[in-house]
Backbone as a ProteinNet text record, in pm:
[ID]
protein_1_A
[PRIMARY]
XXXXXXXXXXXXXXXXXXXXXXXXXXXXXXXXXXXXXXXXXXXXXXXXXXXXXXXXXXXXXXXXXXXXXXXXXXXXXXXXXXXXXXXXXXXXXXXXXXXXXXXXXXXXXXXXXXXXXXXXXXXXXXXXXXXXXXXXXXXXXXXXXXXXXXXXXXXXXXXXX
[TERTIARY]
2291.4	2266.9	2265.7	2174	2155.9	2252.7	2332.5	2427.7	2380.1	2408.4	2370.2	2484.7	2448.1	2553.7	2585.1	2680.2	2727.5	2615.9	2532.7	2423.8	2319.9	2289.1	2190.6	2244.6	2373.2	2432.8	2430.9	2458.4	2456.4	2315.3	2215.7	2076.2	2034.9	2068.9	2034.7	2105.6	2231.3	2305.9	2245	2209.8	2148.6	2015.9	1934.6	1806.3	1828.8	1926.5	1957.4	1999.8	2083.6	2128.5	2009.6	1921	1802.6	1714.1	1693.6	1612.8	1674.3	1805	1872.3	1858.3	1874.2	1861.6	1718.4	1619.8	1479.7	1452.5	1502.8	1483.4	1546.3	1664.5	1729.6	1651.1	1598.5	1519.1	1393.1	1326.4	1206.2	1241.1	1349.8	1393.4	1423.4	1494.2	1525.2	1398.3	1304.9	1178.6	1100	1098.8	1029.8	1094.4	1225.8	1296.3	1264.1	1256.9	1223	1082.2	988.4	850.1	844.1	914.5	914.7	976.7	1081.3	1146.6	1055.1	989.6	898.3	781.2	724.6	611.8	652.9	772	822	840.3	890.8	908.7	777.1	676.2	544	484.9	498.8	446	520.6	652.1	729.3	685.8	659.7	612.7	477.3	391.5	258.9	267.9	355.9	373.8	430.7	527.1	585.7	481	400.8	295.6	195.1	158.7	67.9	125	254.1	319.6	316.2	346.1	346	206	105	-32.1	-77.7	-55	-101.6	-23.4	105.4	183.1	127.7	94	41.8	-92.7	-179.3	-310.7	-297.3	-215.3	-198.3	-140.2	-40.9	17.5	-83.7	-164.8	-267.9	-370.7	-411.3	-507	-447.3	-320.9	-253.7	-244.7	-206.1	-197.5	-335.1	-435.8	-572.7	-611.5	-587.5	-622.8	-541.4	-415.5	-332.3	-390.5	-439.9	-497.2	-639.9	-705	-844.9	-861.4	-781	-788.7	-789.9	-710.5	-698.9	-814.3	-901.9	-1017.8	-991.2	-1009.4	-1000.1	-1132.8	-1133.8	-1260	-1359.1	-1486.8	-1588.1	-1569.7	-1618.8	-1600.2	-1662.9	-1777.7	-1849.3	-1777.5	-1713.6	-1655.8	-1504.6	-1437.4	-1295.5	-1212.7	-1235.3	-1152.2	-1183.6	-1311.7	-1351.1	-1289.4	-1288.3	-1228.8	-1079.5	-1010.4	-867	-840.4	-921	-901.3	-939.2	-1053.4	-1097.5	-1005.7	-946.6	-854.3	-714	-689.5	-558.6	-457.2	-500.6	-408.3	-375.6	-471.3	-451.1	-493.4	-404.6	-436.8	-449.6	-391.9	-385.8	-483.6	-587	-675.3	-820	-890.1	-1033	-1105.4	-1192.2	-1258.4	-1338.4	-1399.3	-1478.1	-1391.3	-1267.6	-1177.3	-1134	-1123.7	-1073.8	-1181.6	-1305.4	-1410.1	-1416.8	-1408.5	-1413.6	-1275.4	-1199.2	-1066.5	-990	-860	-780.9	-768.1	-694.3	-686.8	-619.8	-547.6	-484.7	-571.9	-694.5	-785.4	-760.8	-685.5	-656.8	-768	-833	-944.4	-890.9	-930.5	-890.5	-1006.1	-975	-1074.6	-1031.6	-1126.6	-1099.3	-1176.5	-1107.5	-1170.7	-1191.7	-1315	-1347.9	-1336.8	-1304.5	-1304.4	-1171.5	-1064.7	-932.6	-884.6	-801.4	-742.8	-619	-613.7	-500.9	-371.3	-273	-142.2	-128.4	-234.5	-227.3	-155.6	-41.1	40.6	-11.1	-113.5	-165.1	-294	-360.3	-488.6	-471.8	-534.2	-532.6	-633.2	-583.6	-668.2	-717.2	-627.4	-661.1	-578.6	-636	-560.6	-607.6	-517.1	-549.3	-614.2	-683.6	-754.9	-668.1	-711.6	-630.4	-610.2	-694.7	-681.1	-586	-532.7	-448.6	-315.7	-250.5	-121.7	-128.4	-60.6	-58.6	22.1	126.7	218.6	163.1	72	23.6	-61.9	-71.3	-160.3	-86.1	-99.4	-45.9	-142.5	-89	-171.6	-115.3	-205.8	-168.1	-225.2	-141.1	-184.6	-221.8	-288.2	-336.9	-224.3	-102	10.7	82.2	24.1	80.6	180.8	213.3	310.1	243.6	322.7	273.3	356.8	289.2	358.7	293.6	372.4	321.4	308.9	185.7	161.2	124.9	162.6	114.5	-36.7	-102.8	-248.6	-290.7	-216.5	-250.9	-238.9	-130.1	-109.9	-214.5	-243.1	-344.5	-480.7	-521.3	-651.7	-659.7	-552.1	-547.9	-565.2	-489.4	-494.9	-630.6	-683.2	-811.1	-924.8	-922.4	-1024.9	-1018.9	-898.1	-883.4	-932.5	-903.2	-942.9	-1094.8	-1154.5	-1297.5	-1383.4	-1319	-1394	-1482.4	-1438.8	-1515.1	-1423.2	-1484	-1407.4	-1410.9	-1459.1	-1470.6	-1419.4	-1292.3	-1235.7	-1305.9
4296.3	4173	4058.3	3967.2	3854.9	3743.4	3696.6	3589.2	3461	3350	3219.6	3161.6	3096.4	3028.9	2895.5	2824.3	2701.5	2597.6	2578.7	2480.9	2519	2646.3	2691.2	2672.7	2702.9	2683.8	2536.4	2448.8	2304.6	2259.8	2311.5	2275.8	2323.3	2444.7	2498	2418	2386.3	2306.9	2167.7	2106.2	1973.5	1976.1	2077.3	2088.8	2108.5	2185.8	2206.9	2078.5	2000	1872.1	1778.1	1774.3	1688.5	1729.4	1858.1	1905.6	1864.8	1876	1837.3	1686.7	1606.3	1460.6	1423.8	1485.4	1457.9	1496.1	1610.2	1653.3	1553.7	1503.2	1404.3	1273	1229.3	1107	1123.1	1237	1263.5	1264.9	1326.7	1331.3	1190.4	1110.9	973.9	890	907.7	835.2	874.3	1002.5	1048.9	988.9	983.9	922.5	773.4	706	563.8	541	621.8	609.2	631.8	732.6	758.3	641.8	583.2	470.1	349	319.6	205.4	227.4	346.3	377.8	364.8	411.4	401.4	255.4	173	31.2	-39.5	-7.1	-67.7	-26.5	101	148.1	83	66.3	0.6	-144	-212.7	-350.3	-356.4	-262	-258.8	-234.6	-144	-116.4	-239.4	-305.7	-426.4	-537.4	-553.3	-654.5	-624.9	-498.1	-459.7	-491.4	-465.7	-495.5	-645.1	-726.5	-871.3	-921.7	-869.4	-913.2	-875.4	-751.6	-707.4	-778.1	-804.8	-878.7	-1018.7	-1085.1	-1220.3	-1222.1	-1129	-1125.4	-1085.6	-984.7	-939.7	-1051.7	-1122.7	-1234.3	-1347.3	-1373.3	-1476.9	-1440.5	-1314	-1269.2	-1279.7	-1240.3	-1247.6	-1392.1	-1483.8	-1625.3	-1682.2	-1640.7	-1684.6	-1644.3	-1517.2	-1468.2	-1538.5	-1566.3	-1638.3	-1776.7	-1841.8	-1975.8	-1975.9	-1859.3	-1851.1	-1755.8	-1773.6	-1698.6	-1547.3	-1500.9	-1356.6	-1294.2	-1374.6	-1321.9	-1326.2	-1212.1	-1207.7	-1255.7	-1298.9	-1342.1	-1225.8	-1259.3	-1155.1	-1088	-965.7	-889.1	-958.4	-1014.8	-1074.4	-1196.4	-1272.8	-1399.4	-1405.9	-1294.6	-1297.8	-1373.4	-1349.8	-1415.4	-1564.8	-1599.8	-1740.9	-1814.2	-1749.6	-1812.6	-1837.2	-1743.6	-1761.5	-1873.5	-1881.6	-1985	-2122.4	-2131.3	-2259.7	-2308.3	-2215.6	-2252.7	-2284.9	-2267	-2297.5	-2185.6	-2067.6	-1954.7	-1891	-1891.5	-1851.6	-1971.5	-2020.1	-2143.5	-2128.8	-2025.9	-2022	-1922.8	-1886.5	-1783.3	-1829	-1770.5	-1791.5	-1694.7	-1742.7	-1653.4	-1542.5	-1571	-1468.1	-1353.1	-1384.1	-1278.8	-1188.7	-1245.4	-1167.3	-1087.3	-1124.2	-1052.2	-908.3	-886.9	-751.4	-700.1	-785	-744.5	-867.8	-850.9	-963.5	-952.8	-1043.4	-1048.2	-926.4	-847.9	-727.2	-604.3	-625	-514.5	-442.9	-502.7	-438.1	-467.3	-364.5	-379.1	-378.1	-479.8	-489.7	-443.1	-363.8	-323.4	-379.1	-438.2	-508.4	-440.1	-411.2	-348.8	-454	-490.5	-589.4	-525.2	-605.4	-558.9	-507.7	-530.1	-488.5	-582.1	-528.3	-608.6	-679.9	-811.3	-891.7	-840.6	-812.7	-769.5	-619.8	-542.9	-397.6	-336.5	-276.6	-224.5	-92.8	-34.4	92.6	77.4	-37.3	-53.7	-106	-36	-76.2	-189.4	-306.4	-423.3	-435.8	-413.1	-428.6	-329.7	-283.6	-193	-208.5	-172.3	-175	-43.3	-44.7	71.3	197.6	299.4	421.9	497.8	474.7	544.1	472.3	359.9	277.3	345.2	407.4	472.2	616.8	702.2	844.7	869.8	789.9	816.5	778.8	680.4	638.1	513.3	445.2	330.5	218.1	94.3	-21.9	-59.5	-73.5	-98	-216.9	-306	-415.9	-390	-394.6	-366.7	-496.4	-482.3	-597.4	-681	-630.2	-709.9	-783.4	-779.8	-849.7	-768.3	-649.5	-561.8	-491.7	-460	-390.7	-265.4	-155.3	-29.7	37.8	120.5	205.9	345.9	390.7	519.8	624.6	748.6	856.2	866.4	927.2	940.2	1018	1123.6	1204.5	1122.1	1048.3	965.7	855.1	791.6	686.6	742.1	854.5	913	950.9	1008.5	1045.9	923.1	819.1	698.4	629.4	619	551.1	629.8	762.3	845.7	831.1	830.8	815	678.1	576.2	440.2	420.6	471.9	451.4	558.9	669.5	779.5	852.3	857.2	925.8	1018.6	1094	1180	1130.5	1008.2	954.8	811.5	789.6	654.5	564.6
4295.4	4225.2	4325.8	4301.8	4392.1	4355.6	4449.4	4424.3	4490.2	4422	4473.4	4554.3	4663.3	4738.7	4670.5	4724.3	4661.2	4649.5	4749.2	4744.6	4639.1	4630	4531.5	4389.8	4368.6	4236.5	4198	4292.6	4266.5	4230.8	4301.2	4274.2	4135.1	4099.6	3967.6	3858.8	3879.4	3782.3	3767.8	3881.5	3879.2	3803.1	3827.8	3757.4	3607.2	3571.4	3429.6	3361.2	3430.4	3374.1	3359.2	3457.9	3451.8	3333.8	3313	3200.6	3066.4	3054.6	2930.5	2907.6	3010.5	2997.7	2958	3022.1	2988.2	2842.7	2799.5	2660.6	2563.3	2594.4	2507.5	2503.5	2616.6	2620	2535.9	2546.9	2467.1	2318.8	2282.8	2143.1	2090.4	2166.6	2124.4	2112.6	2203.7	2196.8	2070.9	2037.6	1916.4	1791.5	1787.7	1674.4	1664.6	1777	1777.1	1723	1764	1715.7	1565	1515.6	1371	1294.2	1346.7	1280.6	1276.7	1386.9	1391.8	1297.5	1298.8	1210.1	1063.8	1030.3	894	853.6	945.3	917.1	893.7	972.7	955.6	821.7	786	659	542.2	553.7	448.3	431	541.8	535.4	466.2	496.3	435.1	284.7	242.4	100.2	29.9	90.5	31.6	22.5	126	125.6	13.9	-2	-109.8	-246.1	-263.5	-390.4	-418.8	-318.7	-339.4	-373.6	-305.9	-331.7	-472.6	-512.7	-644	-754.1	-732.6	-832	-851.2	-742	-751.9	-826	-793.1	-858.3	-1004.7	-1034.5	-1172.8	-1259.2	-1208.1	-1283.5	-1302.1	-1199	-1209.5	-1315.5	-1319.1	-1420.4	-1560.4	-1572.7	-1702.5	-1751.5	-1662.6	-1700.6	-1734	-1660.1	-1688.6	-1830.6	-1863.8	-1997.5	-2105.7	-2078.2	-2174.4	-2203.2	-2100.1	-2115.8	-2169.8	-2175.2	-2218	-2337.5	-2438.3	-2564.3	-2543.6	-2448.9	-2427.4	-2350.6	-2294	-2220.6	-2069.9	-2005.5	-1860.3	-1801.4	-1675.1	-1614.4	-1603.9	-1589	-1573.2	-1437.9	-1428	-1305.5	-1185.1	-1203	-1089.7	-1033.2	-1116.4	-1071.2	-1089.6	-1099.1	-1132	-1029.7	-902.4	-801.3	-793.7	-806.8	-805.1	-923.5	-1040.5	-1159	-1139	-1076.3	-1052.9	-953.5	-849.4	-747.7	-803.3	-868.5	-923.5	-1035	-1108.5	-1215.4	-1166	-1036.1	-979.5	-994.7	-1037.3	-1054	-919.1	-828.6	-688.6	-604.9	-520.4	-448.8	-298.5	-240.9	-95.6	-33.3	-104.3	-53.1	-44.7	49	66.4	-27	-117.5	-213.2	-146.2	-31.9	36.6	85.3	121.6	168.4	53.2	-68.6	-181.9	-251.4	-237.4	-308.7	-262	-132.2	-79.1	-39.4	26.9	71.5	115.4	127.2	176.6	328.3	389.2	534.7	595.9	518.3	569.2	544.2	495.7	471.2	340.1	248.6	121.1	21.9	-22.4	-115	-258	-335.7	-475.3	-562.9	-664.2	-763	-897.7	-968.8	-1094	-1206.1	-1316.1	-1432.8	-1540.7	-1562.5	-1664.7	-1802.9	-1900.7	-2038.4	-2089.6	-2017.2	-2064.4	-2174.8	-2261.5	-2368.8	-2315.2	-2332.8	-2285.6	-2346	-2260.8	-2308.1	-2327.8	-2308.4	-2326.2	-2205.6	-2231.8	-2122.8	-2065.8	-2126.4	-2077	-1996.4	-2005.5	-1937.8	-1795.6	-1702.3	-1562	-1545.5	-1506.4	-1489.3	-1344.8	-1251.2	-1109.6	-1029.3	-917.7	-831.5	-687.6	-597.3	-455.5	-416.4	-306	-254.5	-262.8	-339.5	-354.4	-223.4	-124.4	3.6	99.3	57.5	144.7	178.1	78.4	99.4	53.9	127.8	92.5	-33.5	-57.8	-167.7	-304	-310	-440.5	-434.1	-549	-564.9	-635.8	-585.4	-655.1	-765.5	-888.2	-1005.7	-1082.6	-1127	-1215	-1353.5	-1455.1	-1591.5	-1664.1	-1777.2	-1853.5	-1913.4	-1910.4	-1959.5	-1845.9	-1725	-1609.9	-1530.6	-1578.6	-1512.4	-1393.4	-1291.1	-1172.1	-1149.8	-1114.1	-1084.6	-964.9	-898.3	-791.9	-850.1	-877.7	-940.9	-836.9	-863.6	-777.6	-793.9	-697.8	-706.3	-831.4	-863.3	-980.8	-1109.2	-1122.6	-1241.4	-1249.8	-1136.5	-1132.9	-1176.3	-1118.4	-1152.6	-1299.4	-1353.8	-1495.3	-1584.5	-1555.4	-1638.3	-1629.2	-1507.8	-1490.5	-1554.7	-1540.9	-1606.7	-1756.4	-1813.3	-1958.7	-2002.4	-1923	-1958.8	-1948.8	-1842.8	-1821.4	-1886.1	-1922.2	-1982.9	-1883.8	-1757.2	-1653.3	-1575.9	-1487	-1398.3	-1256.2	-1232	-1097.8	-1093.5	-1047	-1045.3	-945.4
[MASK]
+++++++++++++++++++++++++++++++++++++++++++++++++++++++++++++++++++++++++++++++++++++++++++++++++++++++++++++++++++++++++++++++++++++++++++++++++++++++++++++++++

């Protein structure tokens, strides 16, 4: 059997310690990346919730002030801004998306106050976990994709949301 002298044993031990330290640094770096990514995603979900809540409440107040009628699909964002329901936004940014790239979809023809009808929702591809939805009664929920698709299909009578 081959035996190591004292210098060789020290070298092997030193290399082993270096490998363990490098492995720990890589592990800590991976944990840091996951934490930062999770924080960014949480901020994005919270931002989406705040945006959809503001728009859903603005639409609800608009309908309350206009005999239960929501704005037409073509001019919904302009009607909210011109009516003072949304004040801090550029209409061109909201027609397609807001400054964070969040696309809003608006369903015209909902009944004011109906808690089951989806009035507005954010881009379903934005988050893996689900979709932010604003209902015709001004309420906002985060629905799973399956629940969102089921509700929207039932509401629109189609199989393609």
